[in-house]
C-alpha positions in Angstrom: 0.0 0.0 0.0 1.4 3.4 -1.0 -0.1 5.8 1.5 2.1 8.7 0.4 1.9 8.4 -3.4 1.9 11.9 -4.9 2.8 13.4 -1.5 5.8 15.4 -0.6 7.4 15.0 2.9 9.9 17.3 4.5 11.9 15.4 7.2 14.4 16.9 9.6 17.1 14.9 11.4 17.2 12.6 8.4 20.9 11.7 8.6 20.4 8.9 11.2 18.1 7.4 13.7 14.4 8.0 13.7 14.8 10.7 11.0 16.5 8.3 8.6 14.1 5.5 9.4 11.1 7.8 8.8 12.5 9.0 5.5 13.0 5.4 4.3 9.6 4.4 5.5 7.9 7.3 3.7 9.9 6.6 0.6 8.8 3.0 0.6 5.2 4.2 0.8 5.6 6.4 -2.3 6.5 9.8 -0.9 8.8 12.3 -2.6 11.3 13.6 0.0 13.1 16.7 1.0 15.5 15.7 3.9 17.7 17.9 6.0 20.3 17.5 8.8 23.7 18.9 9.7 25.5 15.6 8.8 26.2 15.7 5.1 27.6 12.2 4.9 24.6 10.8 6.8 22.2 12.6 4.4 23.9 11.1 1.4 23.5 7.6 2.9 19.8 8.3 3.6 19.3 9.7 0.1 20.8 6.5 -1.3 18.6 4.2 0.8 15.5 6.2 -0.1 16.4 6.1 -3.8 16.6 2.4 -3.6 12.9 2.5 -2.6 12.2 4.4 -5.9 11.7 7.8 -4.2 12.6 11.2 -5.6 14.8 12.7 -3.0 16.5 16.1 -2.4 18.8 16.7 0.5 20.2 19.9 2.1 22.4 20.6 5.2 20.4 22.7 7.6 20.8 24.0 11.1 17.2 23.9 12.4 18.0 26.5 15.0 18.9 29.0 12.3 15.9 30.8 10.9 17.5 31.8 7.6 18.5 28.2 6.9 15.1 26.9 7.9 13.2 29.3 5.7 15.6 28.6 2.9 15.2 24.8 3.1 11.4 25.0 3.2 11.4 27.3 0.1 13.8 25.1 -1.7 11.5 22.1 -1.1 8.6 24.0 -2.6 10.7 25.2 -5.5 11.8 21.6 -6.2 8.5 19.7 -5.6 5.9 22.4 -5.8 4.3 21.7 -2.4 4.6 20.2 1.1 2.1 17.6 2.3 3.9 16.4 5.5 6.3 18.0 7.9 8.2 15.6 10.2 10.1 17.4 12.9 12.6 14.8 14.1 15.9 16.7 14.5 16.9 17.0 18.1 19.7 16.8 20.7 19.9 15.2 24.1 21.6 16.4 27.3 22.0 14.4 30.4 23.6 16.5 33.1 23.3 17.4 36.8 21.1 20.4 37.0 23.6 22.4 39.0 26.3 21.7 36.5 24.2 22.6 33.4 25.3 25.9 31.9 23.1 28.6 30.4 24.8 28.0 27.1 23.8 24.3 27.2 20.2 25.3 28.1 20.0 27.6 25.1 21.4 25.0 22.7 18.9 22.3 23.8 15.9 24.8 23.6 17.1 26.3 20.3 17.4 23.0 18.5 14.5 21.0 20.0 11.9 23.7 20.6 12.7 26.8 18.6 13.7 24.7 15.6 10.4 22.9 15.7 8.5 26.2 16.0 10.4 27.8 13.1 9.8 24.8 10.8 6.1 24.7 11.6 5.9 28.4 11.0 7.7 28.3 7.7 5.9 25.3 6.4 2.4 26.3 7.5 1.5 28.5 4.4 2.3 25.5 2.2 0.5 23.0 4.4 -2.6 25.1 4.3 -2.6 24.9 0.5 -2.4 21.1 0.6 -4.4 20.3 3.7 -1.3 18.7 5.0 -0.1 17.8 8.5 2.7 18.0 11.0 4.2 15.3 13.1 6.5 16.6 15.9 8.8 14.5 18.1 8.3 14.9 21.8 9.7 12.5 24.5 8.7 10.6 27.6 10.9 13.1 29.3 8.2 15.7 28.7 5.5 13.7 30.7 7.6 11.8 33.3 10.3 13.1 35.5 13.6 12.6 33.8 16.6 12.7 36.2 19.5 14.6 34.8 17.3 15.5 31.8 15.3 18.4 33.2 16.4 20.7 30.4 15.8 18.2 27.7 12.4 17.4 29.2 11.5 21.1 29.3 12.4 21.4 25.6 10.2 18.4 24.7 7.4 19.6 27.0 7.4 22.8 25.0 7.2 20.7 21.8 4.1 19.0 23.2 2.4 22.3 24.1 3.3 23.8 20.8 1.7 20.7 19.1 -1.5 21.1 20.9 -1.7 24.8 20.3 -1.1 24.4 16.5 -3.7 21.6 16.4 -6.4 23.8 17.8 -5.5 26.9 15.9 -5.5 25.3 12.5 -8.0 22.5 12.8 -10.8 24.4 11.0 -8.3 25.4 8.3 -7.5 21.8 7.4 -4.0 21.2 8.9 -3.5 18.5 11.5 -0.6 18.6 14.1 0.3 15.6 16.3 3.3 14.5 18.3 5.0 11.1 18.7 6.5 10.4 22.1 9.4 7.9 22.0 10.9 6.3 25.0 14.3 4.7 24.7 15.3 4.2 21.0 18.5 2.8 19.5 20.0 5.9 17.9 23.3 7.7 17.6 21.9 10.4 19.8 21.2 8.1 22.8 24.2 5.9 22.3 26.6 8.8 22.0 25.4 10.6 25.1 27.7 10.6 28.1 26.1 9.8 31.4 26.8 12.3 34.1 29.4 11.4 36.7 28.0 10.1 39.9 24.5 9.5 38.7 22.1 7.6 41.0 20.8 4.6 39.1 18.0 4.0 41.7 16.1 7.0 40.3 16.4 5.9 36.7 13.9 3.1 36.9 11.0 4.6 34.8 13.2 5.7 31.9 13.2 2.4 30.0 10.8 0.0 28.3 9.3 -2.8 30.5 11.3 -5.5 28.6 14.5 -3.4 28.9 15.0 -3.5 25.1 15.2 -0.1 23.4 13.2 0.2 20.2 14.8 0.2 16.8 14.1 3.5 15.0 12.0 1.7 12.4 9.3 1.1 15.1 9.0 4.8 15.7 9.0 5.4 11.9 6.0 3.2 11.5 4.1 5.2 14.1 5.0 8.5 12.4 4.0 7.2 9.0 0.6 6.1 10.4 -0.1 9.4 12.0 1.0 11.4 8.9 -1.1 9.2 6.6 -4.8 9.3 5.9 -5.1 6.5 8.4 -4.5 9.1 11.0 -7.0 11.6 9.5 -9.0 11.9 12.7 -6.0 12.5 14.9 -5.3 16.1 15.8 -3.5 17.4 18.8 -2.7 13.8 19.8 0.4 12.7 21.6 1.2 9.1 20.7 3.4 7.4 23.3 5.6 4.6 21.9 7.9 3.7 24.8 7.4 -0.1 25.3 5.3 0.6 28.4 8.0 2.5 30.2 5.6 5.1 31.6 2.6 2.7 32.0 
């Protein structure tokens, strides 16, 4: 079934992890793709894999915390494909650090990429999504809804993404644009595997952070959820936050 035939999807964070898996999944289901990330080599690999699915793909390096680059990438997508039907905001960064050791600079970096970047992409894409009756899928986190030790700043950024999602959903519902969020738990990605744990952390307060079976999800599992929400199968979903965490917060 090709749920995204004749659809154009813009995917951020597409050089690896959930972003790459989502791009490949949408390519497999017939989408044309405009993919962005800061990692050029990763983008090239994702482009190759999407092309193997028969997809028409364009790539561009883009810092999602830079408004000029965000606006330029959205316009470049429209110039190339003529429209945008789906915006998948997946780019993000993780910080695990003792609160008292977290710097203001680290705080701003997390907020600027995870929350400000999501906002700017939604804003830039909205005029085009209104034309197509398209939809947005944002990426929140279980850290936004459950206490995340050493991840208060990350959780705050993702809590903002969840609130932004609900606000956009209500504001644009009558105008034909849906906005939902997927809430991953632990996922096997470069972001999580490459994150240094803070020195002296207390493992006894980390219990609710993982799936019940203690097995992090492959990114393809999250991609399947994102694809469902973004497709017509999710047509009655708006302002929803879909938790896919293996029961970690159940």
